[in-house]
N, C-alpha and C positions, 0 to 999 in steps of 0.2 A: 504494499499499500502505499510503503515511504517514499519509492522507488517510482510508483506511479506518478508522485507528485511531484518531486524531484524534476521527471521528463515532463509533466505539464506546465512546470514552472521555466524551465529553459526554451520553450518553445514560446511560451507570451512572450517570455525577455526577448526569444529570436525575433520575434513575430515586428513587434514594436521599433527595437534596432534597425530593421527592413525598414519599417514606415519611416522612422526619421530621418533614414537617410535618403528615401524619395521625396518628402518634402524641403529636407536641407536643397538636393539638387534641383528642384524645381525653382525654386529662389533664387539660387546662385544663374540657374537659364533665366528668371525673366530680368537680373540684374545685366546679366548680358546683354540679352536682349535692345536691353532699353540703352544702355549705353552704347550700344550700335544705331539704335534710330537717333538718338542726339547725335551724334558725329556724322551720320546723313544727313541729316537736318543740318548741320551747319555749314559741310560740303554743299549740297545744295543753293543755301543763303549765298553761299563765296562766291561760287560760280554762276546764281542771274547777278548779285551787284557786279559783278567783270564786266557781262556783255552789257547790262544797264551802261555803265561805264563808257562803252566804247564808242566811237567817232567813224566816221567815214573811213578812215585810212586803217582803225584797228580794227572794223569789221572787212574791210580788204585783207588785211595782216590774216588775221585770222582764216575769212575761205582759201585763201592761199596754202595756205598752211595744211589747212583738213583736205584740201586736193591733195598736196604733196604726200600725205599720210595713205591717202587711195590708193593714187597711183604706185606707191612702193607695193601696197597690198594685192595691188592687180598686178603688179611684176611679178612679184613672188607666186600668184596664183598659177601665169602663165607656165613659169618657169618648173614649179613641181608640176605642173600636166606633162611639159615636156619630157621632162626627167621620167613621170613612168609610163609614158608613151616607149621612152630608148629601152627601158627596162624592158617591156612587154617585147619591142622586137628582139630584142638582146637574147629573151628566152627564147623567141618562137624560132630566131636563125640556131638555136641549141640544140631543138628541141628536132630540127630538120634533121639536124646534123647526125644524131641520135637516130633516127628513123633511116635516115640512109644506111647506116653502119648496121642496122637490125636487116635490111634490105640483103645488105650485101651476104651477111651471115646467111641469110635463109640460101640464097638466092645458091649459093656452096652448098650446101646441102639440098640443095633443092630436087633429086633423084633419090626414086623410091627406095633402094637399095641401099644408099649410105641411109638412109632414116634409120630403114630396120635395123642395121646396127649402132642406134641410140641406145643405152641404157633408158628406162622406160620414164626417173627422174627427167633425164636432159630432154627428152621426147617433148613431157608436158611443157618444162620450158619453153620448144621449143614453137609451140603450136600457142602457147601464151603471148609471143613476139608477133607469131602472124595472126592472130586477132587485133591486133595494138596495129597493127599495119592496116588494119582494116577498119578500125575506127572505133572500135570499142577501149572501153577501159577494163584490165582485163587483173584480176587478181589469183594466185594461186592457191588452194586451200592446202592444209598442214598435210604431210608427207605417210602420215598414218592417223585412221580413224575420218577419211574425208567424206564419208557417208556417202560414196557414190557417185563423187561430181570430182574432177581436178579442179577446174577454172571457172571464176565466176568473172561473167562479162558485164557489163554495165553498158547502156546506153539508150538515149533518149527515154530517163526513168525506169528504162528497163533493167528486169533480173534475167538472165539467157544464164543455164550452165552447159559447162563442158563436158566430158567425160574421153579420157584418152588410153587407148587400149593398142601400145606398139606389139603387133604380134606379125609373125614369120607365114607360119603357116596354118597357124589356130585361127578358127574362126572367131568371132565374137555370137553368142548365143542368145535364146529368148530369155533366158533368165537376167543375163547380164541387161539388157531392155528395160526386163521388167524393173529392176532394179532402180536402174537410173530414172524410168518414168516417177519412182515412187522418190526420190529425191526430187525432183522438180515438182512433185505436188508439192512436199513437205517445204519445200523452202519458197513457194509459191511465187515458180519461176513463171514467165511468159511462154520458156520453149525452151530446147536443149539442142545440142550439135555432138554426137556420140562417132568422134574421129578412132578409125582405127588404119595402119598400115596393112590390115590384112583385108577380109569379105565377110561378111554379115551371111548367118544358113536363112536357108530360106522360110523360116519359122519365124526369128526375129524380125527379118523384115516385114512378113504379114503385122505381127503384134503390135509395128510401130507407123504403118499404114494411115491409123484414124488417133495417132496420138501427134501431139506438137513437138517433135524430135526428128531433127533431120541427120540422118545418116548418110557417114562419110566414110567411104570406104577408101584404099588406095590409090586408085586409079582418078577420082574425084578430088582428093587430097592435093595432088601434083596441079591437078586446073584450079583448085584454091590459093596454092601457095603462087600460081602466075599471076592469080587475081589481084593476090595480095602485094607482090612486090610491081607495081606499073606504075608509073609517075605519081609515085610516092607524095613529092613537095602540095601538086595540085589536088591529086586526090584527098589526102586528108585534112578535118575540120579543125588548122591548126589554133584560130582565136578561141573554139569553145574547149580544145583541149586542154587550152595553159591557162583559161579559167577556171577548168577543174583542179589543177595542180595548185591554183592560187589558195581554192579554197580548201586544200587536203593541209 
């Protein structure tokens, strides 16, 4: 019983102390506000009295000075605008140079047999660069536990999934497509590309017919590479891609 009374007293003392601190803070804030208002009033009065006493020459000098300040501000804004444009052009040139190098790397490996010799992780990165050249923003998924998709594509606010299979003789089967279709549904993606260096079984092709999945076999992959490496600077929407990078 004595312990309870002690706790109750401590709580009352604590509440009272908090209330006192709140009142002191409020009174101090009012004091500061009053001081600021008084100083502001005096400043307004002094400024008003200054302008009242001005003659024609004084008004002329004041007007010229204000125009000078405005001119400085305008020049500073113009300089800032030109600097931003310069940085934008520099980023665009750097991005074009990077894309051209990407194109050269892809052209150097555009033979199907050389692609089949890649490690499967290298093939995934290779396809990421191909889709970037096609105008997509591409991101690789984790190497393990990717959930049935290897690349995430973004374009026009749409999500598109890509699954990559570097096969020599093995064909992509219906269960592979079913797993990929489940990933598309789970991620609420617009559609998906299933890319392989090999081929698809008849059952896999039939399953994908009425699905939002585009199957890309070895021959179609070579045509995709040719499309990705044609006229890079003119084909890319550089401004849009630069803006996307700036947001990141």
